[in-house]
mmCIF file as Biopython writes it, N, C-alpha, C and O atoms, coordinates in Angstrom:
data_model
#
loop_
_atom_site.group_PDB
_atom_site.id
_atom_site.type_symbol
_atom_site.label_atom_id
_atom_site.label_alt_id
_atom_site.label_comp_id
_atom_site.label_asym_id
_atom_site.label_entity_id
_atom_site.label_seq_id
_atom_site.pdbx_PDB_ins_code
_atom_site.Cartn_x
_atom_site.Cartn_y
_atom_site.Cartn_z
_atom_site.occupancy
_atom_site.B_iso_or_equiv
_atom_site.auth_seq_id
_atom_site.auth_asym_id
_atom_site.pdbx_PDB_model_num
ATOM 1   N N  . MET A ? 1  ? -0.381 30.015 -61.175 1.0 0.0 1  A 1 
ATOM 2   C CA . MET A ? 1  ? 1.164  30.329 -60.133 1.0 0.0 1  A 1 
ATOM 3   C C  . MET A ? 1  ? 2.312  29.221 -60.907 1.0 0.0 1  A 1 
ATOM 4   O O  . MET A ? 1  ? 2.413  28.078 -60.462 1.0 0.0 1  A 1 
ATOM 5   N N  . ASN A ? 2  ? 3.169  29.686 -62.117 1.0 0.0 2  A 1 
ATOM 6   C CA . ASN A ? 2  ? 3.705  28.595 -62.039 1.0 0.0 2  A 1 
ATOM 7   C C  . ASN A ? 2  ? 4.974  28.135 -61.013 1.0 0.0 2  A 1 
ATOM 8   O O  . ASN A ? 2  ? 5.104  28.598 -59.880 1.0 0.0 2  A 1 
ATOM 9   N N  . LYS A ? 3  ? 5.849  27.177 -61.597 1.0 0.0 3  A 1 
ATOM 10  C CA . LYS A ? 3  ? 7.470  27.030 -60.894 1.0 0.0 3  A 1 
ATOM 11  C C  . LYS A ? 3  ? 8.150  27.780 -60.279 1.0 0.0 3  A 1 
ATOM 12  O O  . LYS A ? 3  ? 8.526  27.773 -59.107 1.0 0.0 3  A 1 
ATOM 13  N N  . ASN A ? 4  ? 8.381  28.729 -61.440 1.0 0.0 4  A 1 
ATOM 14  C CA . ASN A ? 4  ? 9.203  29.642 -60.448 1.0 0.0 4  A 1 
ATOM 15  C C  . ASN A ? 4  ? 8.876  30.720 -59.901 1.0 0.0 4  A 1 
ATOM 16  O O  . ASN A ? 4  ? 9.745  31.517 -59.549 1.0 0.0 4  A 1 
ATOM 17  N N  . THR A ? 5  ? 7.547  30.964 -59.717 1.0 0.0 5  A 1 
ATOM 18  C CA . THR A ? 5  ? 7.089  31.703 -58.998 1.0 0.0 5  A 1 
ATOM 19  C C  . THR A ? 5  ? 6.959  30.764 -57.400 1.0 0.0 5  A 1 
ATOM 20  O O  . THR A ? 5  ? 7.076  31.255 -56.278 1.0 0.0 5  A 1 
ATOM 21  N N  . VAL A ? 6  ? 6.709  29.421 -57.715 1.0 0.0 6  A 1 
ATOM 22  C CA . VAL A ? 6  ? 6.691  29.288 -56.209 1.0 0.0 6  A 1 
ATOM 23  C C  . VAL A ? 6  ? 7.796  28.970 -55.461 1.0 0.0 6  A 1 
ATOM 24  O O  . VAL A ? 6  ? 7.873  28.767 -54.249 1.0 0.0 6  A 1 
ATOM 25  N N  . LEU A ? 7  ? 9.028  28.938 -56.694 1.0 0.0 7  A 1 
ATOM 26  C CA . LEU A ? 7  ? 10.641 28.554 -56.129 1.0 0.0 7  A 1 
ATOM 27  C C  . LEU A ? 7  ? 10.582 29.943 -55.336 1.0 0.0 7  A 1 
ATOM 28  O O  . LEU A ? 7  ? 10.906 30.112 -54.160 1.0 0.0 7  A 1 
ATOM 29  N N  . SER A ? 8  ? 10.123 30.851 -56.185 1.0 0.0 8  A 1 
ATOM 30  C CA . SER A ? 8  ? 10.558 32.899 -55.562 1.0 0.0 8  A 1 
ATOM 31  C C  . SER A ? 8  ? 10.083 32.306 -54.305 1.0 0.0 8  A 1 
ATOM 32  O O  . SER A ? 8  ? 10.830 31.690 -53.544 1.0 0.0 8  A 1 
ATOM 33  N N  . TRP A ? 9  ? 8.592  32.534 -54.056 1.0 0.0 9  A 1 
ATOM 34  C CA . TRP A ? 9  ? 8.558  32.642 -52.569 1.0 0.0 9  A 1 
ATOM 35  C C  . TRP A ? 9  ? 8.872  31.288 -51.717 1.0 0.0 9  A 1 
ATOM 36  O O  . TRP A ? 9  ? 8.358  31.201 -50.602 1.0 0.0 9  A 1 
ATOM 37  N N  . ALA A ? 10 ? 9.660  30.274 -52.175 1.0 0.0 10 A 1 
ATOM 38  C CA . ALA A ? 10 ? 9.832  29.660 -51.132 1.0 0.0 10 A 1 
ATOM 39  C C  . ALA A ? 10 ? 11.579 30.156 -51.092 1.0 0.0 10 A 1 
ATOM 40  O O  . ALA A ? 10 ? 12.416 29.710 -50.307 1.0 0.0 10 A 1 
ATOM 41  N N  . THR A ? 11 ? 11.778 31.038 -52.011 1.0 0.0 11 A 1 
ATOM 42  C CA . THR A ? 11 ? 13.192 31.145 -51.444 1.0 0.0 11 A 1 
ATOM 43  C C  . THR A ? 11 ? 12.977 32.605 -50.496 1.0 0.0 11 A 1 
ATOM 44  O O  . THR A ? 11 ? 13.768 32.698 -49.558 1.0 0.0 11 A 1 
ATOM 45  N N  . PHE A ? 12 ? 11.896 33.840 -50.674 1.0 0.0 12 A 1 
ATOM 46  C CA . PHE A ? 12 ? 11.922 34.469 -49.734 1.0 0.0 12 A 1 
ATOM 47  C C  . PHE A ? 12 ? 11.321 34.211 -48.715 1.0 0.0 12 A 1 
ATOM 48  O O  . PHE A ? 12 ? 11.512 35.037 -47.823 1.0 0.0 12 A 1 
ATOM 49  N N  . ILE A ? 13 ? 10.784 33.544 -48.516 1.0 0.0 13 A 1 
ATOM 50  C CA . ILE A ? 13 ? 10.105 32.632 -47.119 1.0 0.0 13 A 1 
ATOM 51  C C  . ILE A ? 13 ? 11.494 31.868 -46.317 1.0 0.0 13 A 1 
ATOM 52  O O  . ILE A ? 13 ? 11.593 31.574 -45.125 1.0 0.0 13 A 1 
ATOM 53  N N  . MET A ? 14 ? 11.994 31.771 -46.869 1.0 0.0 14 A 1 
ATOM 54  C CA . MET A ? 14 ? 13.149 30.725 -46.277 1.0 0.0 14 A 1 
ATOM 55  C C  . MET A ? 14 ? 14.391 32.012 -45.933 1.0 0.0 14 A 1 
ATOM 56  O O  . MET A ? 14 ? 14.709 32.224 -44.763 1.0 0.0 14 A 1 
ATOM 57  N N  . ILE A ? 15 ? 14.985 32.763 -47.014 1.0 0.0 15 A 1 
ATOM 58  C CA . ILE A ? 15 ? 15.391 33.979 -46.550 1.0 0.0 15 A 1 
ATOM 59  C C  . ILE A ? 15 ? 14.761 34.793 -44.927 1.0 0.0 15 A 1 
ATOM 60  O O  . ILE A ? 15 ? 15.401 35.061 -43.911 1.0 0.0 15 A 1 
ATOM 61  N N  . PHE A ? 16 ? 13.768 34.938 -45.140 1.0 0.0 16 A 1 
ATOM 62  C CA . PHE A ? 16 ? 13.261 35.270 -43.705 1.0 0.0 16 A 1 
ATOM 63  C C  . PHE A ? 16 ? 13.526 34.752 -42.727 1.0 0.0 16 A 1 
ATOM 64  O O  . PHE A ? 16 ? 14.065 35.271 -41.750 1.0 0.0 16 A 1 
ATOM 65  N N  . VAL A ? 17 ? 13.049 33.229 -42.905 1.0 0.0 17 A 1 
ATOM 66  C CA . VAL A ? 17 ? 13.000 32.513 -41.848 1.0 0.0 17 A 1 
ATOM 67  C C  . VAL A ? 17 ? 14.294 32.075 -41.015 1.0 0.0 17 A 1 
ATOM 68  O O  . VAL A ? 17 ? 14.383 31.701 -39.845 1.0 0.0 17 A 1 
ATOM 69  N N  . GLY A ? 18 ? 15.403 32.267 -42.144 1.0 0.0 18 A 1 
ATOM 70  C CA . GLY A ? 18 ? 16.887 32.239 -41.801 1.0 0.0 18 A 1 
ATOM 71  C C  . GLY A ? 18 ? 16.998 33.386 -40.901 1.0 0.0 18 A 1 
ATOM 72  O O  . GLY A ? 18 ? 17.393 33.067 -39.780 1.0 0.0 18 A 1 
ATOM 73  N N  . VAL A ? 19 ? 16.781 34.529 -41.059 1.0 0.0 19 A 1 
ATOM 74  C CA . VAL A ? 19 ? 17.536 35.743 -40.951 1.0 0.0 19 A 1 
ATOM 75  C C  . VAL A ? 19 ? 16.566 35.854 -39.377 1.0 0.0 19 A 1 
ATOM 76  O O  . VAL A ? 19 ? 16.777 36.779 -38.593 1.0 0.0 19 A 1 
ATOM 77  N N  . ALA A ? 20 ? 15.802 35.064 -39.174 1.0 0.0 20 A 1 
ATOM 78  C CA . ALA A ? 20 ? 14.910 35.315 -38.051 1.0 0.0 20 A 1 
ATOM 79  C C  . ALA A ? 20 ? 15.844 34.344 -37.169 1.0 0.0 20 A 1 
ATOM 80  O O  . ALA A ? 20 ? 15.997 34.778 -36.028 1.0 0.0 20 A 1 
ATOM 81  N N  . LEU A ? 21 ? 16.358 33.398 -37.376 1.0 0.0 21 A 1 
ATOM 82  C CA . LEU A ? 21 ? 17.000 32.184 -36.762 1.0 0.0 21 A 1 
ATOM 83  C C  . LEU A ? 21 ? 18.239 32.968 -36.471 1.0 0.0 21 A 1 
ATOM 84  O O  . LEU A ? 21 ? 18.679 32.630 -35.372 1.0 0.0 21 A 1 
ATOM 85  N N  . ILE A ? 22 ? 18.836 33.725 -36.944 1.0 0.0 22 A 1 
ATOM 86  C CA . ILE A ? 22 ? 20.209 34.063 -36.938 1.0 0.0 22 A 1 
ATOM 87  C C  . ILE A ? 22 ? 19.957 34.940 -35.739 1.0 0.0 22 A 1 
ATOM 88  O O  . ILE A ? 22 ? 20.252 34.678 -34.573 1.0 0.0 22 A 1 
ATOM 89  N N  . LEU A ? 23 ? 19.188 36.348 -36.344 1.0 0.0 23 A 1 
ATOM 90  C CA . LEU A ? 23 ? 18.594 37.452 -34.863 1.0 0.0 23 A 1 
ATOM 91  C C  . LEU A ? 23 ? 18.559 36.722 -33.684 1.0 0.0 23 A 1 
ATOM 92  O O  . LEU A ? 23 ? 19.279 36.948 -32.712 1.0 0.0 23 A 1 
ATOM 93  N N  . MET A ? 24 ? 17.413 35.523 -33.800 1.0 0.0 24 A 1 
ATOM 94  C CA . MET A ? 24 ? 17.080 34.947 -32.142 1.0 0.0 24 A 1 
ATOM 95  C C  . MET A ? 24 ? 18.129 34.408 -31.647 1.0 0.0 24 A 1 
ATOM 96  O O  . MET A ? 24 ? 18.064 34.517 -30.423 1.0 0.0 24 A 1 
ATOM 97  N N  . GLY A ? 25 ? 19.344 33.724 -32.062 1.0 0.0 25 A 1 
ATOM 98  C CA . GLY A ? 25 ? 20.209 33.355 -31.891 1.0 0.0 25 A 1 
ATOM 99  C C  . GLY A ? 25 ? 21.045 34.179 -31.442 1.0 0.0 25 A 1 
ATOM 100 O O  . GLY A ? 25 ? 21.208 33.788 -30.286 1.0 0.0 25 A 1 
ATOM 101 N N  . ALA A ? 26 ? 21.936 35.414 -31.649 1.0 0.0 26 A 1 
ATOM 102 C CA . ALA A ? 26 ? 22.299 36.331 -31.729 1.0 0.0 26 A 1 
ATOM 103 C C  . ALA A ? 26 ? 21.631 37.126 -30.336 1.0 0.0 26 A 1 
ATOM 104 O O  . ALA A ? 26 ? 22.458 37.520 -29.514 1.0 0.0 26 A 1 
ATOM 105 N N  . TYR A ? 27 ? 20.570 37.306 -30.124 1.0 0.0 27 A 1 
ATOM 106 C CA . TYR A ? 27 ? 19.815 38.693 -29.302 1.0 0.0 27 A 1 
ATOM 107 C C  . TYR A ? 27 ? 18.787 37.852 -28.252 1.0 0.0 27 A 1 
ATOM 108 O O  . TYR A ? 27 ? 18.166 38.427 -27.358 1.0 0.0 27 A 1 
ATOM 109 N N  . ARG A ? 28 ? 18.726 36.727 -28.450 1.0 0.0 28 A 1 
ATOM 110 C CA . ARG A ? 28 ? 17.616 35.972 -27.444 1.0 0.0 28 A 1 
ATOM 111 C C  . ARG A ? 28 ? 18.568 35.159 -26.552 1.0 0.0 28 A 1 
ATOM 112 O O  . ARG A ? 28 ? 18.686 35.298 -25.334 1.0 0.0 28 A 1 
ATOM 113 N N  . TYR A ? 29 ? 18.933 34.681 -26.983 1.0 0.0 29 A 1 
ATOM 114 C CA . TYR A ? 29 ? 19.832 32.704 -26.880 1.0 0.0 29 A 1 
ATOM 115 C C  . TYR A ? 29 ? 21.266 33.790 -26.155 1.0 0.0 29 A 1 
ATOM 116 O O  . TYR A ? 29 ? 21.722 34.656 -26.901 1.0 0.0 29 A 1 
ATOM 117 N N  . ASN A ? 30 ? 21.648 33.692 -25.239 1.0 0.0 30 A 1 
ATOM 118 C CA . ASN A ? 30 ? 23.369 34.075 -25.321 1.0 0.0 30 A 1 
ATOM 119 C C  . ASN A ? 30 ? 24.048 32.621 -24.484 1.0 0.0 30 A 1 
ATOM 120 O O  . ASN A ? 30 ? 25.138 32.776 -23.933 1.0 0.0 30 A 1 
ATOM 121 N N  . ASP A ? 31 ? 23.367 31.226 -24.416 1.0 0.0 31 A 1 
ATOM 122 C CA . ASP A ? 31 ? 24.204 30.446 -24.161 1.0 0.0 31 A 1 
ATOM 123 C C  . ASP A ? 31 ? 24.164 29.352 -25.844 1.0 0.0 31 A 1 
ATOM 124 O O  . ASP A ? 31 ? 23.761 29.645 -26.969 1.0 0.0 31 A 1 
ATOM 125 N N  . VAL A ? 32 ? 24.532 28.587 -25.511 1.0 0.0 32 A 1 
ATOM 126 C CA . VAL A ? 32 ? 24.879 27.408 -26.633 1.0 0.0 32 A 1 
ATOM 127 C C  . VAL A ? 32 ? 23.876 26.639 -27.700 1.0 0.0 32 A 1 
ATOM 128 O O  . VAL A ? 32 ? 24.054 25.709 -28.486 1.0 0.0 32 A 1 
ATOM 129 N N  . ALA A ? 33 ? 22.136 27.897 -27.180 1.0 0.0 33 A 1 
ATOM 130 C CA . ALA A ? 33 ? 21.018 27.238 -27.677 1.0 0.0 33 A 1 
ATOM 131 C C  . ALA A ? 33 ? 21.170 28.444 -28.881 1.0 0.0 33 A 1 
ATOM 132 O O  . ALA A ? 33 ? 20.479 28.241 -29.880 1.0 0.0 33 A 1 
ATOM 133 N N  . GLY A ? 34 ? 21.901 29.521 -28.879 1.0 0.0 34 A 1 
ATOM 134 C CA . GLY A ? 34 ? 22.238 30.544 -29.761 1.0 0.0 34 A 1 
ATOM 135 C C  . GLY A ? 34 ? 23.113 30.312 -30.580 1.0 0.0 34 A 1 
ATOM 136 O O  . GLY A ? 34 ? 23.247 31.188 -31.434 1.0 0.0 34 A 1 
ATOM 137 N N  . TRP A ? 35 ? 23.982 29.174 -30.668 1.0 0.0 35 A 1 
ATOM 138 C CA . TRP A ? 35 ? 24.893 29.010 -31.402 1.0 0.0 35 A 1 
ATOM 139 C C  . TRP A ? 35 ? 24.018 27.964 -32.846 1.0 0.0 35 A 1 
ATOM 140 O O  . TRP A ? 35 ? 24.095 28.192 -34.053 1.0 0.0 35 A 1 
ATOM 141 N N  . GLY A ? 36 ? 23.338 26.975 -32.232 1.0 0.0 36 A 1 
ATOM 142 C CA . GLY A ? 36 ? 22.216 26.175 -32.678 1.0 0.0 36 A 1 
ATOM 143 C C  . GLY A ? 36 ? 21.452 27.298 -33.165 1.0 0.0 36 A 1 
ATOM 144 O O  . GLY A ? 36 ? 22.254 27.772 -33.970 1.0 0.0 36 A 1 
ATOM 145 N N  . PHE A ? 37 ? 20.572 27.932 -33.202 1.0 0.0 37 A 1 
ATOM 146 C CA . PHE A ? 37 ? 19.570 29.092 -34.041 1.0 0.0 37 A 1 
ATOM 147 C C  . PHE A ? 37 ? 20.626 29.658 -35.021 1.0 0.0 37 A 1 
ATOM 148 O O  . PHE A ? 37 ? 20.135 29.727 -36.148 1.0 0.0 37 A 1 
ATOM 149 N N  . ALA A ? 38 ? 21.738 30.030 -34.986 1.0 0.0 38 A 1 
ATOM 150 C CA . ALA A ? 38 ? 22.534 30.623 -35.784 1.0 0.0 38 A 1 
ATOM 151 C C  . ALA A ? 38 ? 22.923 29.764 -36.831 1.0 0.0 38 A 1 
ATOM 152 O O  . ALA A ? 38 ? 23.102 30.222 -37.959 1.0 0.0 38 A 1 
ATOM 153 N N  . SER A ? 39 ? 23.050 28.748 -36.618 1.0 0.0 39 A 1 
ATOM 154 C CA . SER A ? 39 ? 23.654 27.437 -37.189 1.0 0.0 39 A 1 
ATOM 155 C C  . SER A ? 39 ? 22.659 26.894 -38.082 1.0 0.0 39 A 1 
ATOM 156 O O  . SER A ? 39 ? 23.159 26.311 -39.043 1.0 0.0 39 A 1 
ATOM 157 N N  . VAL A ? 40 ? 21.446 26.912 -38.051 1.0 0.0 40 A 1 
ATOM 158 C CA . VAL A ? 40 ? 20.268 26.512 -38.675 1.0 0.0 40 A 1 
ATOM 159 C C  . VAL A ? 40 ? 19.997 27.535 -39.269 1.0 0.0 40 A 1 
ATOM 160 O O  . VAL A ? 40 ? 19.999 27.341 -40.485 1.0 0.0 40 A 1 
ATOM 161 N N  . GLY A ? 41 ? 19.711 28.757 -38.930 1.0 0.0 41 A 1 
ATOM 162 C CA . GLY A ? 41 ? 19.828 30.239 -40.027 1.0 0.0 41 A 1 
ATOM 163 C C  . GLY A ? 41 ? 20.335 30.158 -41.044 1.0 0.0 41 A 1 
ATOM 164 O O  . GLY A ? 41 ? 19.827 30.460 -42.124 1.0 0.0 41 A 1 
ATOM 165 N N  . ILE A ? 42 ? 21.589 29.667 -40.822 1.0 0.0 42 A 1 
ATOM 166 C CA . ILE A ? 42 ? 22.538 29.679 -41.870 1.0 0.0 42 A 1 
ATOM 167 C C  . ILE A ? 42 ? 22.793 28.377 -42.994 1.0 0.0 42 A 1 
ATOM 168 O O  . ILE A ? 42 ? 23.480 28.214 -44.002 1.0 0.0 42 A 1 
ATOM 169 N N  . GLY A ? 43 ? 21.936 27.663 -42.290 1.0 0.0 43 A 1 
ATOM 170 C CA . GLY A ? 43 ? 21.600 26.416 -43.434 1.0 0.0 43 A 1 
ATOM 171 C C  . GLY A ? 43 ? 20.297 26.756 -43.731 1.0 0.0 43 A 1 
ATOM 172 O O  . GLY A ? 43 ? 20.177 26.573 -44.942 1.0 0.0 43 A 1 
ATOM 173 N N  . PHE A ? 44 ? 19.199 27.174 -43.244 1.0 0.0 44 A 1 
ATOM 174 C CA . PHE A ? 44 ? 18.234 28.214 -44.533 1.0 0.0 44 A 1 
ATOM 175 C C  . PHE A ? 44 ? 18.392 28.786 -44.961 1.0 0.0 44 A 1 
ATOM 176 O O  . PHE A ? 44 ? 17.590 28.705 -45.891 1.0 0.0 44 A 1 
ATOM 177 N N  . LEU A ? 45 ? 19.125 29.790 -45.132 1.0 0.0 45 A 1 
ATOM 178 C CA . LEU A ? 45 ? 20.192 30.964 -46.253 1.0 0.0 45 A 1 
ATOM 179 C C  . LEU A ? 45 ? 20.655 29.449 -47.500 1.0 0.0 45 A 1 
ATOM 180 O O  . LEU A ? 45 ? 20.267 29.253 -48.652 1.0 0.0 45 A 1 
ATOM 181 N N  . ALA A ? 46 ? 21.193 28.987 -47.001 1.0 0.0 46 A 1 
ATOM 182 C CA . ALA A ? 46 ? 22.513 28.028 -47.926 1.0 0.0 46 A 1 
ATOM 183 C C  . ALA A ? 46 ? 20.845 27.156 -48.879 1.0 0.0 46 A 1 
ATOM 184 O O  . ALA A ? 46 ? 20.674 27.177 -50.098 1.0 0.0 46 A 1 
ATOM 185 N N  . ASN A ? 47 ? 20.065 26.623 -48.036 1.0 0.0 47 A 1 
ATOM 186 C CA . ASN A ? 47 ? 18.800 26.467 -48.900 1.0 0.0 47 A 1 
ATOM 187 C C  . ASN A ? 47 ? 18.141 27.635 -50.051 1.0 0.0 47 A 1 
ATOM 188 O O  . ASN A ? 47 ? 17.822 27.282 -51.186 1.0 0.0 47 A 1 
ATOM 189 N N  . ALA A ? 48 ? 18.025 28.790 -49.657 1.0 0.0 48 A 1 
ATOM 190 C CA . ALA A ? 48 ? 17.532 29.372 -50.178 1.0 0.0 48 A 1 
ATOM 191 C C  . ALA A ? 48 ? 18.018 29.653 -51.572 1.0 0.0 48 A 1 
ATOM 192 O O  . ALA A ? 48 ? 17.511 29.694 -52.693 1.0 0.0 48 A 1 
ATOM 193 N N  . TRP A ? 49 ? 19.360 29.853 -50.977 1.0 0.0 49 A 1 
ATOM 194 C CA . TRP A ? 49 ? 20.611 30.284 -52.012 1.0 0.0 49 A 1 
ATOM 195 C C  . TRP A ? 49 ? 20.174 29.309 -53.533 1.0 0.0 49 A 1 
ATOM 196 O O  . TRP A ? 49 ? 20.079 29.660 -54.709 1.0 0.0 49 A 1 
ATOM 197 N N  . VAL A ? 50 ? 19.997 28.104 -52.918 1.0 0.0 50 A 1 
ATOM 198 C CA . VAL A ? 50 ? 19.657 26.661 -54.283 1.0 0.0 50 A 1 
ATOM 199 C C  . VAL A ? 50 ? 18.740 27.205 -54.603 1.0 0.0 50 A 1 
ATOM 200 O O  . VAL A ? 50 ? 19.034 28.105 -55.389 1.0 0.0 50 A 1 
ATOM 201 N N  . PHE A ? 51 ? 17.081 27.100 -54.278 1.0 0.0 51 A 1 
ATOM 202 C CA . PHE A ? 51 ? 16.073 27.352 -54.485 1.0 0.0 51 A 1 
ATOM 203 C C  . PHE A ? 51 ? 16.062 28.742 -55.426 1.0 0.0 51 A 1 
ATOM 204 O O  . PHE A ? 51 ? 15.357 29.027 -56.394 1.0 0.0 51 A 1 
ATOM 205 N N  . ASN A ? 52 ? 16.863 29.304 -54.919 1.0 0.0 52 A 1 
ATOM 206 C CA . ASN A ? 52 ? 17.292 30.388 -56.156 1.0 0.0 52 A 1 
ATOM 207 C C  . ASN A ? 52 ? 17.993 30.596 -56.858 1.0 0.0 52 A 1 
ATOM 208 O O  . ASN A ? 52 ? 18.065 31.753 -57.271 1.0 0.0 52 A 1 
ATOM 209 N N  . ALA A ? 53 ? 18.633 29.869 -57.224 1.0 0.0 53 A 1 
ATOM 210 C CA . ALA A ? 53 ? 19.937 29.269 -58.558 1.0 0.0 53 A 1 
ATOM 211 C C  . ALA A ? 53 ? 18.748 27.842 -59.102 1.0 0.0 53 A 1 
ATOM 212 O O  . ALA A ? 53 ? 19.121 27.507 -60.225 1.0 0.0 53 A 1 
ATOM 213 N N  . LEU A ? 54 ? 17.689 27.096 -58.721 1.0 0.0 54 A 1 
ATOM 214 C CA . LEU A ? 54 ? 16.714 26.435 -59.640 1.0 0.0 54 A 1 
ATOM 215 C C  . LEU A ? 54 ? 15.680 26.917 -60.438 1.0 0.0 54 A 1 
ATOM 216 O O  . LEU A ? 54 ? 15.052 26.283 -61.287 1.0 0.0 54 A 1 
ATOM 217 N N  . LYS A ? 55 ? 15.518 28.315 -60.044 1.0 0.0 55 A 1 
ATOM 218 C CA . LYS A ? 55 ? 14.265 29.080 -60.760 1.0 0.0 55 A 1 
ATOM 219 C C  . LYS A ? 55 ? 14.970 28.913 -62.514 1.0 0.0 55 A 1 
ATOM 220 O O  . LYS A ? 55 ? 16.155 29.015 -62.829 1.0 0.0 55 A 1 
ATOM 221 N N  . GLY A ? 56 ? 14.281 28.751 -63.041 1.0 0.0 56 A 1 
ATOM 222 C CA . GLY A ? 56 ? 14.439 28.733 -64.618 1.0 0.0 56 A 1 
ATOM 223 C C  . GLY A ? 56 ? 14.835 27.451 -64.983 1.0 0.0 56 A 1 
ATOM 224 O O  . GLY A ? 56 ? 14.671 26.990 -66.113 1.0 0.0 56 A 1 
ATOM 225 N N  . ARG A ? 57 ? 15.465 26.738 -63.851 1.0 0.0 57 A 1 
ATOM 226 C CA . ARG A ? 57 ? 16.353 24.886 -64.447 1.0 0.0 57 A 1 
ATOM 227 C C  . ARG A ? 57 ? 14.944 23.729 -64.643 1.0 0.0 57 A 1 
ATOM 228 O O  . ARG A ? 57 ? 14.533 23.030 -65.569 1.0 0.0 57 A 1 
ATOM 229 N N  . VAL A ? 58 ? 14.466 24.026 -63.050 1.0 0.0 58 A 1 
ATOM 230 C CA . VAL A ? 58 ? 13.368 23.131 -63.166 1.0 0.0 58 A 1 
ATOM 231 C C  . VAL A ? 58 ? 12.551 22.884 -63.904 1.0 0.0 58 A 1 
ATOM 232 O O  . VAL A ? 58 ? 11.735 21.999 -63.647 1.0 0.0 58 A 1 
#
């Protein structure tokens, strides 16, 4: 497994966790905690975007 494959898997896992957190914030928690879950999920998606951009450059 080379570095691009590792970054691809990390990107996939972070997208999955980010979407799961956003969905938990939207459907599971109806109070202030839902906003926190959703914002952390957006942060995970931003990190996944950076990992995807790093493929082939590291």
